[in-house]
N, C-alpha and C positions, 0 to 999 in steps of 0.2 A: 420176593420174601412175603412171608404173613405178614396182613395189615397189624396183628396184636398175636401176644404168644401167652397163653391160658397155662395154669399149669398142668403137670402131667396126667394128673389124676382128673383133669376135663374130661366131660363126657360128651359125647356127639351123639345124636338119633336124628336119625329123619322125621320130620314134623308128621304127626298123624294122619294128616290128610293129603302127604306127598306120598306118591309111587314110583319107585326106581325102577327100571326096565333095562336090562343089562344084555348085549349084544358079545360076541367075541372080540368087537372092535371099538365099541362106544355102548353109549348110554343115553335114556331119556328120563328125564324128570317130570311127573306131570304133577300137577295141582291147578284144577280146570277153574278158568280157563287160561290160564299160564302155563306154559311148558319150557323146556331147555334140553337143547340136546347137545350130550358133552362127546366129543371127537377125539381122536389120537390120545387115547389111553392107551397105557402103557399095562400089561398083563397083572402088574401088583396094584396098582389103581382100581382095575374094576375087581381085582378081588376084595379089595377094601371097601367100596360099594356094595359087595354081595354079604360082607359084612355088617355093615349097618342095615344091611334090608331085614339081616338076623335079629337087630336091636343095638342097643345102646353100648359104644364103646370109645375107649379113653384113645388118644392120638398113639402110644406106644403101641399098644392092641392093635390098631390098624396098619401100625407099619409092619409088627411081627405078621400078621394076616398076608401082608402086601408081600413077605419074605424079603424084608429089610426094605424093600422100596420106599422113596420118600414120597409121602403121601401129604403132606403137612400143607403144599401149597392147595391139590385139589380140596381139602376139608378148609382149610381158607376161603377160597372160592364159592363153596356150597354154603359155609355162615355166613357172606358179605353179601349172597344172591337171596338168602332168606329162606334156603331148603333145610337148616338144621336146629333144632332144638340143642341149646348149649347149658349143661349143669357145670358148674363150677363148684369144684368139689374142695374139701381141707381133709384130707386123707382119705377114708371112708364115709366121712360125711358129709352130706350133700346141704350145699350153701345156698344158692340159688339157681333160676333157668331162667333162660333168655326162649321165649316162645314166639316166632315172628307168626305173624299170620298175613304179612304183606311184604312187600320189596325194601328192604333195611335202606336207611339214609347212608351215604359215606361217612365213615369215622371220623369226627371231628377231631382237630390237631391236639396233642397233647402242651403242655400240660392243660389240667381243668381249670376254667378262670375261676379266681379268689369271688367273684360275685355269684355262680351258680348256687340257685336255691331250687327246693322242689316247686314245681309249677303249680298254680293253684288248680289247675284243673285235673293233676294226678289223683287220682282215690285208689287207697287201700283197702281192700277188703277180704272178707271169709268165703270159700267156698267150700264146695264137698273135698278140694285137696289141700286145702289150707290157704294162706296169705296169697294173696296176689297184689299186684301195683298194675293199674292200668291209666292209661293215657286215653283221651277222644282225638287226639291227634297223631300217634304214634303208630308206629309199624309192627308192634310187639307188644307182649306183654311180660313183666318181670314177677315170678314165682318166686316167691322167699321161702324156702324150708327150715333156714334158722332164724331163731327170733331175736337172737344177737344182733341180724342186720337190722331191724324196726329201727333202732336208734339211732342208726347211721342215715336213715334218710331226712333228719334235720342236720345232717353233716359230719363228716368224719369227728369221731369223740376222741381225746384222750385218753389212754387207760384202757381200749377194748382189748378184747381176750383174742381178740382175731390179729391174725398175722397181718403188719402192715401191707404187704404187697396183697392180701385179699380186700384190706379195706381202701387202698390204690384201684384195684380192678373193679369193683364193685362202684365206686364213684364213677368209674369212666363208663361202664355200662349204664348207668343210670343215665348220664350226659348223652349216648351214644344213642338209645331206646328213645330219647325225648322227653324225660319225666324231670331233667332240671333246667330253667330258666335262667338264662343269664341275667338279661336285662330284666329289670322290673316290670313285672308283666301290669301294674296299674299307672306307666308313664306312658304306653303308648295306648291310643283310643281302639283299635281293632282288639286288642287283648283284654282292654279294661271294660269294654262295652259287651263283653261275654261275660257270663257269670258259668261257673261248672254244669247245673244242673240243665239249663240251657243249651250248652254246649256239646253237653253229653248226649240229651236227647236226640238234638240233629244228626249226632254221626249214628246213633244207634239205632234210627228210624230211615236209615236211607242205605242202600247198596253202596258197597266199597269193597278195600280189601277185607275188612275185617267181618262183613257180612255180606257174604256172596249171594243168596236169597235168602228168603225169609225163612226157608229149614235146614239152615246154616250149619247147627249141631246135628240135624238129623234125629228121627224119631225114638232111636234107643237112648241117646244120650240123653235126651229132653225130657220123656217119660212118658210120651204115646204109647208105648205098646204097655205101658203098666198104670194109665189110668183111662177111663173111656171118656169122652167128652159130653161135658155137663150137657143136658136136657136142653133144648129148643125153650120149652117152657118152664116158667118158673113157677114154682109152688104157690098154689094159693093160700092168701091171707086168711084168717079165720073171721068169722062175723059175715053179717048177711050184705049182699051184694046190691049194689045200686045200677039197676037197670038204666041204660043209656038208649036213647031215640037213635035211631038210623037216617040218615039222609037219603034223601031221592037224588042219585046222582046224575041219572039220565036230566031229572028237570035241571040239574046245577050245569049241567053241560052246555044248556042253551040260555041259562041266566045270568054264566058266571062274566064279570067280564074277562077280556081276553088279556093273555098273557104280558102283552105289551103292556097293558093298563097296570096291572098290578105288580111288575116289575117298578116301573117310572113313577106308582104312587105310594109305594112303599117306603115306610118311615120308622123310625125308632120311635116309640110313644113312650114317653114317660109322665105323661098326667093324665087320671083316668077321673069319670065321672061317678062317683060310688052313689049319687040318687039315682040312677037308672044303672046297674051293673051287668056284667056280660052275666048269660041266664045257662040253667042248666044242658038245654038244647043245646043252646051256639059250643057251652064245652064238647059235648057228644060229638055233634059235627065235626069240631076241630080235630077231635083224636082221632075221630073215624077215617078222615080227609088225609090225615097226614101220619098214622102209623099204627092203624089195624093190622094185623096179620090176614093177607087172603089165602087160602087155602082151596087148592085145586087137583084134580085126581085126571091125568089125562086118559083117554080112552085106551082099555083094554092094560092099563098097568095099576097095579095094586099100592104103589106107593105115593104117599099125600105130597106134593107139592107146596112150600108156603113164599108168600113174598110178603113184602110192605112199601106201601106209595113211596118212600126214600130210598134211595140205593144204600144196601147195607151189605156190602160185603160177601155177595154169591148167599149161602145159606147159613153166614154167621148168626144174624137176630141177638145181638148181647145188649139191645139197649132196651132198658124197660122206663117209661115215664111216670112221676109221681107229681100226680098234682096238688098243692099244697093251698088250702082255701081257707081266703080268709072273707067274700064277699060276690059268692059268686049266688045269683038267684035261685030258688029253688034246689040248693045244697047244703047242708050245715057244714060249717067251718070246719077243718082237719085235713090232715094228709091221707091219700089215698094213692092205692096204685091200680094202673089201667091194665086190666085184662086185655091184652090186644085179640086175644084168641075168641073171647067171649064177650069180648066190646060190651064189659063193664066195668065200674069202679067198685075196689074192695077198700074198705078201707082199714087203715093202718095207723095213727097215732091220732090222739085227741088236738083240738086247735091249741087247750092251755097247757098242754106239756111241753116243758121248757125246751126240748130240741126243737119242737116244731115252733115254737115262738123264736130262739135263733135264726132259724131258717129264716123266717118272713123277716126280721132285723136284718140279714147280712142282705137286702135289698134295699137298704134306702139311700144308700150311694147312686142307686139306680133311678129310682121313682123322686119326681120335682118336690121341691121342699121337705126331704125325706121322710114323706107319707109310709105307708106299707102298699104292696097291690092289692087289687081283687085277686089273682090268681098267680103263684109263683109254679112253675112247671119243671120239675127237675128232671135231668135226664140222668140216670146211669146205668153203669155199666155193669154185665156179670164178667167181668173180666176173663176168667177160665174159658169161655166160649171162644172168645175170639185168638185168646192166647195158646189154646189147642190147635187153631188153624193158622194163624200169623206167624207164632213163635216171638221172633227175635224182632219183628217190627209190628208188634200186637198193640203196644200202647198208642202210636202213631195210626194205626188204623182206626181203632176207638174214636180219635177224635176227630178222623175224616168226616168218620158217619155222624159224630155228633154236630158238625159244621154241615153236612147237605142236611139233616132231619130240622136244623135252625132255620136254613133256607126255606124248606118246605113249608116249614109253620109260618113263616113269616108271607110269605106269598097268599097262603089259606087263610092268613087272619086278613090280611088286605084283603081279599076276596069277599070274606065275611063282612067287613066292617070293624073289625078289632084290630085293638091297638097291641100290639106285642114289642119286645126291647130285649135283645140280649144281654145277658150278664157276661161279664170276663173274668167273672171268681164267683167262688160260693165258700158256704160252711160245711165240709166234708166232713169233719167229724159229728155236727149236727146230722146231717143225713142219715149216716150210719146208725149212729142211736137212736132216731126218731123211725127208722125203715128197720131196727133189729137186725142189723146184716153185719158179716164181719169185713172190715172193708179190702181187704185183700180176696174177697170173693165177690162182691158187688160195692163198687163207688162211685158216687156222684162223678160227672166229667161235664156237666153243662148244666145250664138254666136258665130259664126265661121268664120273664115278667109279662102279664096279658090282662086285658080288660077291656072296659067300654071305655073308648078313648075321651077326654074331656070336651065340652063343646068348645069349636073356636079352632 
């Protein structure tokens, strides 16, 4: 017996990412890395599968194609196995669709508990196809075609224009898909300790049923075929560049402390000596040793290869550095952009601009006694670079790049006798204003304070 009986006008369709191969006596469902072999099928059931291969169909239509054979059990098996998209309709009007991307959980017993409410982790949003309801722990999404259903997300309402059977089925499917919480989610530590953005970030930045590979949606749907990858080099800011000295790395190899020394001596420095601040040459050395773009041209090849001292996701190179200077000997205060290709600083914003002032004030919780740092180093991501490459796990990749860059700066600063401290937060709006960028194209994703450490 089927586990649930949908209205006769409900449409069933193979998921977009599922392939069904049929033979005279069997069929194979493919959704790599998952597959399922269906054996012992009657001729009518095979014909029903061939009908599904051609497009969506209702159960009566599938039964007709099967010559009147009973295909309800087969469709129920495919539905509970997560192989089908189910679109519930009211006559010829689509109401909602269940779109699995993983293995559905067993249907919970009826009736729906009276305490069931929409989960705090559920997210309703619009995309190019309309409204979609998602949950980070669900095995599928629920697409809402009829806006009348939106009011039901807060519980069944009296007087709705929809038939009672549809309302009940919608609520049951919300529960089955995991969008409803039966027990208050703030009563248990395991759910209260997570907020929706963090749990979504965790599930969307790792591989699983929803994201099989970082290119899960493919270049056509995502848009790679329509948009070129943003260039590796950011357009120059206007204004006269500040030349930076180049350190003698050969000499540094001999004079620098050992890796063990800098790792063991590294500390987060929050107090700085404004009487003897860090110098322009020290800033130049730090930037060169940690973030310059190194270009090489292999023998016999035309392509120029670029890399950076820190790991940066192959050829992505999306991070840009913006030194915000308050007290660096030899360099006027203000905000600069580090051109890692030419190893120069380009002026971006004046020190007294409101956005730069806000950026420096955002460090008050990091520097001892609420003082301002000698230098705030803002790390910004040109998101299009990494999103074009990593797609579904792009933001997570950006933050990983920030982490390795921070550690590289920590170790280099320690070797140079400078103090450094990473910030766990920053003023993203102030950065976008100061840098004159669209936050969706380039956004601040990390920052550190640096300077000459205070004595003692």
